[in-house]
BALOBA-1460 file (C-alpha; in Angstrom, 3 decimals):
// residues 321
<rec num="1" residu="x" x="-23.364" y="83.762" z="64.126"/>
<rec num="2" residu="x" x="-25.733" y="81.422" z="62.280"/>
<rec num="3" residu="x" x="-25.448" y="77.917" z="60.854"/>
<rec num="4" residu="x" x="-28.185" y="76.530" z="58.617"/>
<rec num="5" residu="x" x="-30.485" y="79.438" z="59.449"/>
<rec num="6" residu="x" x="-30.220" y="78.885" z="63.229"/>
<rec num="7" residu="x" x="-28.104" y="80.611" z="65.862"/>
<rec num="8" residu="x" x="-24.916" y="78.628" z="66.472"/>
<rec num="9" residu="x" x="-25.760" y="78.344" z="70.182"/>
<rec num="10" residu="x" x="-28.979" y="76.521" z="69.308"/>
<rec num="11" residu="x" x="-26.884" y="73.891" z="67.542"/>
<rec num="12" residu="x" x="-24.439" y="73.705" z="70.460"/>
<rec num="13" residu="x" x="-27.309" y="73.249" z="72.906"/>
<rec num="14" residu="x" x="-28.899" y="70.590" z="70.712"/>
<rec num="15" residu="x" x="-25.720" y="68.519" z="70.451"/>
<rec num="16" residu="x" x="-25.098" y="68.834" z="74.191"/>
<rec num="17" residu="x" x="-28.612" y="67.449" z="74.705"/>
<rec num="18" residu="x" x="-27.903" y="64.595" z="72.279"/>
<rec num="19" residu="x" x="-24.619" y="63.685" z="73.993"/>
<rec num="20" residu="x" x="-26.336" y="63.762" z="77.407"/>
<rec num="21" residu="x" x="-29.097" y="61.464" z="76.131"/>
<rec num="22" residu="x" x="-26.533" y="59.087" z="74.614"/>
<rec num="23" residu="x" x="-24.723" y="58.953" z="77.958"/>
<rec num="24" residu="x" x="-27.994" y="58.162" z="79.739"/>
<rec num="25" residu="x" x="-28.758" y="55.505" z="77.152"/>
<rec num="26" residu="x" x="-25.304" y="53.920" z="77.509"/>
<rec num="27" residu="x" x="-25.197" y="53.765" z="81.296"/>
<rec num="28" residu="x" x="-28.838" y="53.073" z="82.112"/>
<rec num="29" residu="x" x="-29.928" y="50.614" z="79.417"/>
<rec num="30" residu="x" x="-28.427" y="47.187" z="78.851"/>
<rec num="31" residu="x" x="-25.270" y="47.708" z="80.923"/>
<rec num="32" residu="x" x="-26.227" y="46.027" z="84.198"/>
<rec num="33" residu="x" x="-23.735" y="43.209" z="84.221"/>
<rec num="34" residu="x" x="-24.118" y="42.661" z="80.470"/>
<rec num="35" residu="x" x="-27.557" y="41.141" z="81.060"/>
<rec num="36" residu="x" x="-29.850" y="40.143" z="78.246"/>
<rec num="37" residu="x" x="-32.228" y="42.994" z="77.505"/>
<rec num="38" residu="x" x="-35.851" y="41.954" z="78.049"/>
<rec num="39" residu="x" x="-38.929" y="43.122" z="76.177"/>
<rec num="40" residu="x" x="-40.341" y="45.048" z="79.170"/>
<rec num="41" residu="x" x="-37.146" y="47.034" z="79.613"/>
<rec num="42" residu="x" x="-36.841" y="47.727" z="75.883"/>
<rec num="43" residu="x" x="-40.483" y="48.794" z="75.544"/>
<rec num="44" residu="x" x="-40.140" y="51.078" z="78.566"/>
<rec num="45" residu="x" x="-37.050" y="52.780" z="77.118"/>
<rec num="46" residu="x" x="-38.693" y="52.996" z="73.675"/>
<rec num="47" residu="x" x="-41.610" y="54.894" z="75.213"/>
<rec num="48" residu="x" x="-39.159" y="57.213" z="77.024"/>
<rec num="49" residu="x" x="-37.346" y="58.111" z="73.778"/>
<rec num="50" residu="x" x="-40.601" y="58.644" z="71.888"/>
<rec num="51" residu="x" x="-41.898" y="60.950" z="74.644"/>
<rec num="52" residu="x" x="-38.633" y="62.943" z="74.613"/>
<rec num="53" residu="x" x="-38.854" y="63.288" z="70.817"/>
<rec num="54" residu="x" x="-42.472" y="64.486" z="71.035"/>
<rec num="55" residu="x" x="-41.541" y="67.002" z="73.751"/>
<rec num="56" residu="x" x="-38.789" y="68.365" z="71.500"/>
<rec num="57" residu="x" x="-41.318" y="68.817" z="68.691"/>
<rec num="58" residu="x" x="-43.702" y="70.569" z="71.084"/>
<rec num="59" residu="x" x="-40.797" y="72.790" z="72.116"/>
<rec num="60" residu="x" x="-40.395" y="73.821" z="68.467"/>
<rec num="61" residu="x" x="-44.141" y="74.526" z="68.370"/>
<rec num="62" residu="x" x="-43.984" y="76.737" z="71.491"/>
<rec num="63" residu="x" x="-40.829" y="78.705" z="70.703"/>
<rec num="64" residu="x" x="-41.508" y="79.036" z="66.980"/>
<rec num="65" residu="x" x="-45.228" y="79.782" z="67.267"/>
<rec num="66" residu="x" x="-47.017" y="82.194" z="64.958"/>
<rec num="67" residu="x" x="-50.011" y="83.663" z="66.860"/>
<rec num="68" residu="x" x="-51.713" y="84.719" z="63.633"/>
<rec num="69" residu="x" x="-51.701" y="81.292" z="62.016"/>
<rec num="70" residu="x" x="-55.083" y="79.705" z="61.390"/>
<rec num="71" residu="x" x="-56.463" y="76.594" z="59.767"/>
<rec num="72" residu="x" x="-57.208" y="72.931" z="60.334"/>
<rec num="73" residu="x" x="-53.580" y="72.123" z="61.208"/>
<rec num="74" residu="x" x="-52.912" y="75.056" z="63.506"/>
<rec num="75" residu="x" x="-49.263" y="75.294" z="64.569"/>
<rec num="76" residu="x" x="-45.884" y="76.275" z="63.234"/>
<rec num="77" residu="x" x="-44.803" y="74.934" z="59.870"/>
<rec num="78" residu="x" x="-41.436" y="73.964" z="61.318"/>
<rec num="79" residu="x" x="-43.029" y="71.857" z="64.092"/>
<rec num="80" residu="x" x="-45.269" y="70.052" z="61.599"/>
<rec num="81" residu="x" x="-42.285" y="69.374" z="59.355"/>
<rec num="82" residu="x" x="-40.331" y="68.015" z="62.333"/>
<rec num="83" residu="x" x="-43.071" y="65.508" z="63.209"/>
<rec num="84" residu="x" x="-43.473" y="64.421" z="59.570"/>
<rec num="85" residu="x" x="-39.699" y="63.946" z="59.217"/>
<rec num="86" residu="x" x="-39.524" y="62.093" z="62.536"/>
<rec num="87" residu="x" x="-42.293" y="59.673" z="61.523"/>
<rec num="88" residu="x" x="-40.679" y="58.972" z="58.144"/>
<rec num="89" residu="x" x="-37.257" y="58.353" z="59.676"/>
<rec num="90" residu="x" x="-38.619" y="56.306" z="62.578"/>
<rec num="91" residu="x" x="-40.670" y="54.048" z="60.330"/>
<rec num="92" residu="x" x="-37.770" y="53.508" z="57.908"/>
<rec num="93" residu="x" x="-35.507" y="52.738" z="60.885"/>
<rec num="94" residu="x" x="-37.972" y="50.084" z="62.074"/>
<rec num="95" residu="x" x="-37.688" y="48.338" z="58.733"/>
<rec num="96" residu="x" x="-33.885" y="48.521" z="58.902"/>
<rec num="97" residu="x" x="-33.824" y="46.878" z="62.335"/>
<rec num="98" residu="x" x="-34.945" y="43.601" z="60.784"/>
<rec num="99" residu="x" x="-31.675" y="43.623" z="58.813"/>
<rec num="100" residu="x" x="-29.778" y="44.033" z="62.099"/>
<rec num="101" residu="x" x="-31.570" y="40.938" z="63.425"/>
<rec num="102" residu="x" x="-30.215" y="38.963" z="60.487"/>
<rec num="103" residu="x" x="-26.680" y="40.355" z="60.925"/>
<rec num="104" residu="x" x="-26.500" y="39.409" z="64.604"/>
<rec num="105" residu="x" x="-27.703" y="35.918" z="63.735"/>
<rec num="106" residu="x" x="-25.123" y="35.622" z="60.919"/>
<rec num="107" residu="x" x="-22.200" y="36.576" z="63.177"/>
<rec num="108" residu="x" x="-23.524" y="34.637" z="66.177"/>
<rec num="109" residu="x" x="-23.582" y="37.665" z="68.497"/>
<rec num="110" residu="x" x="-25.221" y="36.850" z="71.820"/>
<rec num="111" residu="x" x="-28.209" y="39.006" z="72.700"/>
<rec num="112" residu="x" x="-26.528" y="40.368" z="75.854"/>
<rec num="113" residu="x" x="-23.697" y="41.857" z="73.731"/>
<rec num="114" residu="x" x="-25.832" y="43.241" z="70.914"/>
<rec num="115" residu="x" x="-26.602" y="46.519" z="72.704"/>
<rec num="116" residu="x" x="-22.870" y="47.384" z="72.709"/>
<rec num="117" residu="x" x="-22.687" y="47.107" z="68.912"/>
<rec num="118" residu="x" x="-25.945" y="49.023" z="68.451"/>
<rec num="119" residu="x" x="-24.815" y="51.895" z="70.701"/>
<rec num="120" residu="x" x="-21.621" y="52.571" z="68.738"/>
<rec num="121" residu="x" x="-23.416" y="51.878" z="65.465"/>
<rec num="122" residu="x" x="-26.002" y="54.540" z="66.275"/>
<rec num="123" residu="x" x="-23.310" y="56.967" z="67.458"/>
<rec num="124" residu="x" x="-21.498" y="56.563" z="64.133"/>
<rec num="125" residu="x" x="-24.786" y="56.990" z="62.252"/>
<rec num="126" residu="x" x="-25.453" y="60.284" z="64.059"/>
<rec num="127" residu="x" x="-22.058" y="61.654" z="62.991"/>
<rec num="128" residu="x" x="-22.360" y="60.476" z="59.377"/>
<rec num="129" residu="x" x="-25.922" y="61.742" z="58.961"/>
<rec num="130" residu="x" x="-24.994" y="65.151" z="60.357"/>
<rec num="131" residu="x" x="-22.354" y="65.417" z="57.620"/>
<rec num="132" residu="x" x="-24.719" y="64.097" z="54.918"/>
<rec num="133" residu="x" x="-27.533" y="66.476" z="55.848"/>
<rec num="134" residu="x" x="-25.419" y="69.640" z="55.939"/>
<rec num="135" residu="x" x="-23.830" y="68.640" z="52.628"/>
<rec num="136" residu="x" x="-27.275" y="67.884" z="51.175"/>
<rec num="137" residu="x" x="-28.648" y="71.277" z="52.227"/>
<rec num="138" residu="x" x="-25.656" y="73.026" z="50.660"/>
<rec num="139" residu="x" x="-26.140" y="71.144" z="47.368"/>
<rec num="140" residu="x" x="-29.920" y="71.688" z="47.232"/>
<rec num="141" residu="x" x="-29.519" y="75.408" z="47.956"/>
<rec num="142" residu="x" x="-27.261" y="75.818" z="44.916"/>
<rec num="143" residu="x" x="-28.748" y="73.203" z="42.579"/>
<rec num="144" residu="x" x="-32.510" y="72.772" z="42.941"/>
<rec num="145" residu="x" x="-32.588" y="70.218" z="40.112"/>
<rec num="146" residu="x" x="-30.979" y="67.736" z="42.543"/>
<rec num="147" residu="x" x="-34.419" y="67.530" z="44.210"/>
<rec num="148" residu="x" x="-35.800" y="66.071" z="40.977"/>
<rec num="149" residu="x" x="-33.181" y="63.298" z="41.160"/>
<rec num="150" residu="x" x="-34.055" y="62.692" z="44.833"/>
<rec num="151" residu="x" x="-37.745" y="62.545" z="43.940"/>
<rec num="152" residu="x" x="-37.263" y="60.065" z="41.100"/>
<rec num="153" residu="x" x="-35.053" y="57.929" z="43.312"/>
<rec num="154" residu="x" x="-37.744" y="57.861" z="46.017"/>
<rec num="155" residu="x" x="-40.361" y="56.852" z="43.427"/>
<rec num="156" residu="x" x="-38.116" y="53.994" z="42.297"/>
<rec num="157" residu="x" x="-37.323" y="52.919" z="45.872"/>
<rec num="158" residu="x" x="-40.983" y="53.044" z="46.902"/>
<rec num="159" residu="x" x="-42.095" y="50.871" z="43.959"/>
<rec num="160" residu="x" x="-39.212" y="48.454" z="44.528"/>
<rec num="161" residu="x" x="-39.998" y="48.131" z="48.247"/>
<rec num="162" residu="x" x="-43.683" y="47.558" z="47.500"/>
<rec num="163" residu="x" x="-43.290" y="44.848" z="44.842"/>
<rec num="164" residu="x" x="-40.008" y="43.095" z="45.661"/>
<rec num="165" residu="x" x="-39.402" y="40.290" z="48.110"/>
<rec num="166" residu="x" x="-37.179" y="40.737" z="51.162"/>
<rec num="167" residu="x" x="-33.509" y="40.868" z="50.231"/>
<rec num="168" residu="x" x="-30.810" y="39.391" z="52.446"/>
<rec num="169" residu="x" x="-27.614" y="41.280" z="53.184"/>
<rec num="170" residu="x" x="-24.538" y="39.098" z="52.699"/>
<rec num="171" residu="x" x="-21.848" y="40.395" z="55.107"/>
<rec num="172" residu="x" x="-19.186" y="38.262" z="53.446"/>
<rec num="173" residu="x" x="-19.479" y="40.445" z="50.324"/>
<rec num="174" residu="x" x="-19.153" y="43.751" z="52.207"/>
<rec num="175" residu="x" x="-16.344" y="45.698" z="50.501"/>
<rec num="176" residu="x" x="-15.321" y="47.580" z="53.670"/>
<rec num="177" residu="x" x="-15.079" y="44.351" z="55.687"/>
<rec num="178" residu="x" x="-12.983" y="42.660" z="52.995"/>
<rec num="179" residu="x" x="-10.697" y="45.694" z="52.814"/>
<rec num="180" residu="x" x="-10.381" y="45.791" z="56.620"/>
<rec num="181" residu="x" x="-9.466" y="42.093" z="56.772"/>
<rec num="182" residu="x" x="-6.752" y="42.654" z="54.191"/>
<rec num="183" residu="x" x="-4.911" y="45.128" z="56.427"/>
<rec num="184" residu="x" x="-5.888" y="44.027" z="59.944"/>
<rec num="185" residu="x" x="-5.871" y="40.532" z="61.490"/>
<rec num="186" residu="x" x="-9.273" y="39.159" z="62.502"/>
<rec num="187" residu="x" x="-10.277" y="36.263" z="64.746"/>
<rec num="188" residu="x" x="-13.376" y="34.107" z="64.375"/>
<rec num="189" residu="x" x="-13.474" y="33.550" z="68.133"/>
<rec num="190" residu="x" x="-15.822" y="35.626" z="70.288"/>
<rec num="191" residu="x" x="-14.352" y="37.527" z="73.254"/>
<rec num="192" residu="x" x="-17.418" y="38.713" z="75.157"/>
<rec num="193" residu="x" x="-18.115" y="42.409" z="74.625"/>
<rec num="194" residu="x" x="-14.621" y="43.229" z="73.341"/>
<rec num="195" residu="x" x="-14.147" y="44.668" z="69.856"/>
<rec num="196" residu="x" x="-10.429" y="43.776" z="69.936"/>
<rec num="197" residu="x" x="-8.588" y="41.009" z="71.777"/>
<rec num="198" residu="x" x="-4.955" y="40.009" z="72.269"/>
<rec num="199" residu="x" x="-4.209" y="36.471" z="71.068"/>
<rec num="200" residu="x" x="-0.606" y="35.183" z="71.275"/>
<rec num="201" residu="x" x="0.633" y="38.752" z="71.671"/>
<rec num="202" residu="x" x="-1.240" y="40.024" z="68.571"/>
<rec num="203" residu="x" x="-4.195" y="42.405" z="68.610"/>
<rec num="204" residu="x" x="-7.055" y="40.933" z="66.600"/>
<rec num="205" residu="x" x="-10.465" y="42.314" z="65.660"/>
<rec num="206" residu="x" x="-13.323" y="40.185" z="66.977"/>
<rec num="207" residu="x" x="-16.593" y="39.259" z="65.213"/>
<rec num="208" residu="x" x="-18.223" y="41.981" z="67.348"/>
<rec num="209" residu="x" x="-16.149" y="44.665" z="65.588"/>
<rec num="210" residu="x" x="-16.785" y="43.167" z="62.146"/>
<rec num="211" residu="x" x="-20.513" y="43.279" z="62.938"/>
<rec num="212" residu="x" x="-20.142" y="46.973" z="63.838"/>
<rec num="213" residu="x" x="-18.451" y="47.683" z="60.493"/>
<rec num="214" residu="x" x="-21.279" y="45.982" z="58.597"/>
<rec num="215" residu="x" x="-23.947" y="47.873" z="60.572"/>
<rec num="216" residu="x" x="-22.217" y="51.218" z="59.930"/>
<rec num="217" residu="x" x="-21.855" y="50.601" z="56.194"/>
<rec num="218" residu="x" x="-25.423" y="49.277" z="56.004"/>
<rec num="219" residu="x" x="-26.673" y="52.478" z="57.665"/>
<rec num="220" residu="x" x="-24.965" y="54.521" z="54.933"/>
<rec num="221" residu="x" x="-27.106" y="52.639" z="52.407"/>
<rec num="222" residu="x" x="-30.197" y="53.252" z="54.566"/>
<rec num="223" residu="x" x="-29.413" y="56.979" z="54.700"/>
<rec num="224" residu="x" x="-29.582" y="57.145" z="50.899"/>
<rec num="225" residu="x" x="-33.330" y="56.448" z="51.227"/>
<rec num="226" residu="x" x="-34.219" y="58.184" z="54.470"/>
<rec num="227" residu="x" x="-32.448" y="61.548" z="54.139"/>
<rec num="228" residu="x" x="-33.971" y="62.414" z="50.709"/>
<rec num="229" residu="x" x="-37.366" y="61.324" z="52.121"/>
<rec num="230" residu="x" x="-37.074" y="63.862" z="54.953"/>
<rec num="231" residu="x" x="-35.958" y="66.543" z="52.471"/>
<rec num="232" residu="x" x="-39.321" y="66.005" z="50.769"/>
<rec num="233" residu="x" x="-41.102" y="67.517" z="53.797"/>
<rec num="234" residu="x" x="-38.544" y="70.189" z="54.694"/>
<rec num="235" residu="x" x="-35.398" y="71.894" z="53.390"/>
<rec num="236" residu="x" x="-34.696" y="73.367" z="56.823"/>
<rec num="237" residu="x" x="-31.400" y="71.780" z="58.043"/>
<rec num="238" residu="x" x="-32.497" y="72.103" z="61.680"/>
<rec num="239" residu="x" x="-35.723" y="70.182" z="61.023"/>
<rec num="240" residu="x" x="-34.089" y="67.525" z="58.835"/>
<rec num="241" residu="x" x="-31.212" y="66.932" z="61.257"/>
<rec num="242" residu="x" x="-33.167" y="66.964" z="64.527"/>
<rec num="243" residu="x" x="-35.924" y="64.674" z="63.205"/>
<rec num="244" residu="x" x="-33.266" y="62.240" z="61.936"/>
<rec num="245" residu="x" x="-31.287" y="62.241" z="65.172"/>
<rec num="246" residu="x" x="-34.283" y="61.880" z="67.487"/>
<rec num="247" residu="x" x="-35.537" y="58.971" z="65.386"/>
<rec num="248" residu="x" x="-32.138" y="57.290" z="65.724"/>
<rec num="249" residu="x" x="-31.640" y="57.943" z="69.443"/>
<rec num="250" residu="x" x="-34.195" y="55.383" z="70.586"/>
<rec num="251" residu="x" x="-33.204" y="52.848" z="67.956"/>
<rec num="252" residu="x" x="-31.270" y="50.624" z="70.356"/>
<rec num="253" residu="x" x="-34.241" y="50.126" z="72.684"/>
<rec num="254" residu="x" x="-36.612" y="49.775" z="69.723"/>
<rec num="255" residu="x" x="-34.476" y="46.972" z="68.286"/>
<rec num="256" residu="x" x="-34.915" y="44.758" z="71.357"/>
<rec num="257" residu="x" x="-38.637" y="45.512" z="71.439"/>
<rec num="258" residu="x" x="-39.161" y="44.713" z="67.744"/>
<rec num="259" residu="x" x="-37.109" y="41.516" z="67.903"/>
<rec num="260" residu="x" x="-39.849" y="40.087" z="70.131"/>
<rec num="261" residu="x" x="-42.908" y="41.447" z="68.257"/>
<rec num="262" residu="x" x="-41.874" y="41.271" z="64.594"/>
<rec num="263" residu="x" x="-45.183" y="39.608" z="63.649"/>
<rec num="264" residu="x" x="-46.979" y="42.933" z="64.212"/>
<rec num="265" residu="x" x="-44.995" y="44.603" z="61.405"/>
<rec num="266" residu="x" x="-45.360" y="42.098" z="58.555"/>
<rec num="267" residu="x" x="-46.975" y="44.677" z="56.246"/>
<rec num="268" residu="x" x="-44.806" y="47.608" z="57.296"/>
<rec num="269" residu="x" x="-42.668" y="47.239" z="54.168"/>
<rec num="270" residu="x" x="-45.674" y="47.915" z="51.933"/>
<rec num="271" residu="x" x="-46.655" y="50.952" z="53.973"/>
<rec num="272" residu="x" x="-43.113" y="52.306" z="53.716"/>
<rec num="273" residu="x" x="-43.119" y="51.699" z="49.962"/>
<rec num="274" residu="x" x="-46.297" y="53.780" z="49.631"/>
<rec num="275" residu="x" x="-44.864" y="56.549" z="51.857"/>
<rec num="276" residu="x" x="-41.627" y="56.749" z="49.842"/>
<rec num="277" residu="x" x="-43.636" y="56.921" z="46.603"/>
<rec num="278" residu="x" x="-45.879" y="59.631" z="48.086"/>
<rec num="279" residu="x" x="-43.003" y="61.818" z="49.319"/>
<rec num="280" residu="x" x="-41.216" y="61.316" z="45.985"/>
<rec num="281" residu="x" x="-44.276" y="62.685" z="44.161"/>
<rec num="282" residu="x" x="-44.533" y="65.518" z="46.699"/>
<rec num="283" residu="x" x="-40.892" y="66.452" z="46.113"/>
<rec num="284" residu="x" x="-41.212" y="66.474" z="42.305"/>
<rec num="285" residu="x" x="-44.467" y="68.435" z="42.043"/>
<rec num="286" residu="x" x="-43.139" y="70.952" z="44.571"/>
<rec num="287" residu="x" x="-40.296" y="72.031" z="42.257"/>
<rec num="288" residu="x" x="-40.408" y="75.580" z="40.930"/>
<rec num="289" residu="x" x="-41.307" y="74.632" z="37.357"/>
<rec num="290" residu="x" x="-44.378" y="72.693" z="38.587"/>
<rec num="291" residu="x" x="-45.034" y="74.479" z="41.901"/>
<rec num="292" residu="x" x="-47.847" y="72.356" z="43.355"/>
<rec num="293" residu="x" x="-47.527" y="72.268" z="47.111"/>
<rec num="294" residu="x" x="-49.116" y="69.603" z="49.310"/>
<rec num="295" residu="x" x="-49.630" y="71.210" z="52.753"/>
<rec num="296" residu="x" x="-47.384" y="69.721" z="55.411"/>
<rec num="297" residu="x" x="-50.418" y="68.985" z="57.601"/>
<rec num="298" residu="x" x="-51.944" y="66.753" z="54.941"/>
<rec num="299" residu="x" x="-48.586" y="65.063" z="54.344"/>
<rec num="300" residu="x" x="-48.360" y="64.299" z="58.055"/>
<rec num="301" residu="x" x="-51.905" y="62.901" z="58.026"/>
<rec num="302" residu="x" x="-51.098" y="60.614" z="55.055"/>
<rec num="303" residu="x" x="-47.922" y="59.289" z="56.744"/>
<rec num="304" residu="x" x="-49.724" y="58.574" z="60.032"/>
<rec num="305" residu="x" x="-52.673" y="56.962" z="58.211"/>
<rec num="306" residu="x" x="-50.516" y="54.658" z="56.077"/>
<rec num="307" residu="x" x="-48.428" y="53.533" z="59.069"/>
<rec num="308" residu="x" x="-51.581" y="52.874" z="61.115"/>
<rec num="309" residu="x" x="-53.173" y="50.826" z="58.313"/>
<rec num="310" residu="x" x="-50.027" y="48.729" z="57.733"/>
<rec num="311" residu="x" x="-49.686" y="47.915" z="61.455"/>
<rec num="312" residu="x" x="-53.408" y="47.171" z="61.830"/>
<rec num="313" residu="x" x="-53.257" y="44.861" z="58.813"/>
<rec num="314" residu="x" x="-50.297" y="43.046" z="60.382"/>
<rec num="315" residu="x" x="-52.286" y="42.524" z="63.580"/>
<rec num="316" residu="x" x="-55.656" y="41.593" z="62.039"/>
<rec num="317" residu="x" x="-54.599" y="39.473" z="59.048"/>
<rec num="318" residu="x" x="-53.324" y="36.112" z="60.203"/>
<rec num="319" residu="x" x="-50.198" y="34.753" z="58.578"/>
<rec num="320" residu="x" x="-50.749" y="31.661" z="56.423"/>
<rec num="321" residu="x" x="-48.749" y="28.558" z="57.271"/>
């Protein structure tokens, strides 16, 4: 039995691996007496997740290898697509983490409790993106013209990200939060790491849970950009889903690392704008009625180059007072 072109047991094994990694992440990182996560610990865990993601990509290379393939970018097409998708998703996730910084500040969530919200936020994102990706593959398979809409949207998003100033998210205007408050009582008082607390015999949602709702709904908006961007490098559901999930798995550790070194990513937004514009063009010219294909190896090289330049510029160009 197959699902998305892969044996069903491959999917089962993959999700077992993901659940095991989530369990490791939950019980080994940020749970020691609700301590405040330090930069050394977060950087160490970030490296661990990146290494695991690279090993998974190398596993695709080994088990999906084509001995007869030749060329500058020798390797399986699926492995190259995985790494390109992973880099796109990871870099977009880094930009999104700065929004999470603002949300935690807005709701006054102490740093030692932030990892709890991020864990369940990432878990929810994994579920939602799995649904979005399978639905997206089904739609694209039947209606190729949807790719043209995705491509145009990526062009628009890339230009907007490149030329616009940073926009603040106002949690007070979140429709889901306002709807939730209408039907469920909420307290403004913090209760440690509890999402719900009993006050005078009534169960109330705490600011921690409201923060989780905002993060989940914000991630849905993020997915509108990131999932079409990954579809620009591959229509293979296994590649799109695994690259998305592995990029998200280390997001919790990456958040605590980035919160301490944000100055090294000042120009990341411009790099991401260029990448979104590039993959939007790639998606449009790759349609059947144009049929100009940019090799995945060159796409991967462009993505790596743009990210490297944006980070180097952030490090070398001093910020004006």
